[in-house]
C-alpha positions, -999 to +999 in steps of 0.1 A: +436-646+144+445-610+142+482-604+134+507-582+151+534-564+131+565-579+148+588-556+128+574-527+149+589-542+181+623-531+193+646-562+192+664-548+223+635-541+246+619-569+266+585-582+255+557-593+277+528-613+262+497-620+284+464-634+274+438-661+282+444-698+277+443-710+241+447-675+227+480-681+208+504-665+232+531-691+229+531-691+191+534-654+191+563-655+215+581-682+195+577-662+163+592-631+179+621-651+192+627-667+158+626-634+139+642-610+164+661-633+188+655-637+225+647-663+252+610-673+257+604-672+295+573-690+309+549-669+330+522-696+335+518-710+370+511-745+358+536-748+330+564-746+355+557-781+367+568-814+352+544-843+348+515-825+330+531-814+297+503-820+273+474-808+295+493-775+304+502-769+267+539-767+275+560-763+243+569-797+228+604-808+218+601-794+183+592-759+196+619-760+223+645-765+195+633-735+175+643-709+201+657-708+237+631-714+264+633-711+302+612-720+332+591-747+316+587-780+335+616-772+358+597-777+391+588-813+404+551-820+401+548-825+438+566-793+449+552-760+461+557-730+439+546-694+443+549-660+425+579-653+448+596-685+435+589-674+400+604-639+405+635-654+420+638-678+390+632-650+365+655-623+380+688-638+366+673-643+331+666-605+329+703-599+332+714-625+306+726-619+271+693-628+254+664-604+253+636-617+275+602-625+259+580-634+288+547-651+280+519-667+300+484-665+314+491-659+351+484-623+355+498-622+391+532-631+377+531-601+354+519-576+380+545-589+405+572-584+378+561-550+367+547-536+399+567-554+426+558-581+451+556-579+489+580-602+507+554-623+525+566-652+547+561-687+534+530-706+546+538-733+571+527-768+562+503-770+591+485-739+581+483-751+544+469-784+557+443-765+578+432-745+548+429-776+527+408-793+554+385-763+557+380-761+519+373-798+517+348-798+546+331-765+543+341-749+510+364-720+502+336-696+510+345-702+547+380-689+541+365-659+522+343-649+551+374-647+574+393-621+552+396-585+560+376-559+540+407-544+523+419-577+510+384-587+499+382-556+477+414-566+459+414-603+452+393-624+428+367-637+452+356-664+427+391-679+425+395-705+452+434-705+449+436-668+454+411-669+483+431-697+500+464-678+495+450-647+511+436-667+541+469-685+546+488-651+546+464-637+572+465-669+593+504-671+591+513-634+597+483-619+615+482-593+587+459-591+557+473-597+522+464-561+513+486-548+541+515-568+528+509-556+492+510-520+504+546-525+516+557-537+481+593-530+470+604-517+436+596-540+406+622-561+387+610-549+354+588-517+354+561-515+327+577-484+312+608-504+303+590-531+283+568-538+253+536-552+269+511-570+247+477-582+260+458-607+237+422-597+241+402-626+227+366-626+216+346-651+238+331-672+210+363-673+190+383-683+221+357-709+231+360-727+197+398-727+201+395-741+236+374-770+223+397-778+194+428-776+215+414-800+241+404-825+214+440-822+201+454-828+235+434-861+237+448-870+203+483-862+214+481-885+244+466-866+273+448-898+286+481-917+285+497-887+304+470-889+330+475-927+333+512-921+340+503-896+367+476-917+383+498-935+408+510-900+421+476-883+420+470-859+448+443-832+441+459-810+468+490-804+447+493-772+428+503-791+397+470-810+399+451-778+391+459-783+355+426-781+338+416-815+325+437-834+350+410-841+376+385-849+348+408-875+331+417-890+365+380-894+371+377-911+337+406-935+345+390-944+379+357-952+362+338-921+375+334-905+341+332-916+305+358-901+283+331-880+266+320-867+300+355-859+310+362-841+277+330-820+280+337-812+317+373-801+309+362-779+280+336-762+303+362-757+331+386-742+306+360-718+293+352-707+328+389-702+336+394-682+304+365-659+314+381-652+348+414-645+331+399-621+306+381-602+335+413-600+355+434-588+326+409-561+316+408-548+352+446-549+359+463-544+325+447-513+312+481-498+303+491-528+281+488-526+243+457-547+236+456-569+205+420-579+197+416-615+185+384-626+167 
């Protein structure tokens, strides 16, 4: 793994660390916090939930003791949570005594933080249920076909969660997501005021780390974690999007062998990392890229 000269970072200025899954973001954030001080703030949309600690690679108890951490596992696994929720949770931490070190793989959190976020009304439960039903019966492509051209040009059309979110906004408000984005207020933390680091990982190098990490998750008890969650399993929950969750649930319900679940989860993680890398390179051109290989 390429190294970054932490001594070159200002200990007063906030640090943002983004990158694809399994690229070493959390370890870098922890090292900065240990050497320079600060609070490590989660910017991963799945690590906010409790329940799936191992599969979402949340810091363990040992790591949590090494430096202050915030916004990890603080949301019930069956709750709804959006980028707006995350910004509201993050705002007071930016005004605290500790320098924020914000780390994660959810690019939308970072762009909302540094570019601002439109104040879009929450999606009513009935519309969310309607969207879930359409996706289940006809596929998310049906939602995609209903979006306005301006929104289509901005979202990741291969990401079902982003497509559904855009459809829900349009269905709820009568306005496209792009229209709401164009009315965006000032950001909480402009990019010019931070030290922004993007971990740009080589595909093959990252793929090997993904495979090793999932094997380690299994060794650390991921199957047992899935067994504890099985009585509460609901694939419609946001927390259920944790990669490996549906595969291990399928194993526990005798629809997959453990080897099949392991392979499927590794493949899904690689595909997710590819989408992340594409998104980061398109939207984070002004970040300092650290090439990992």
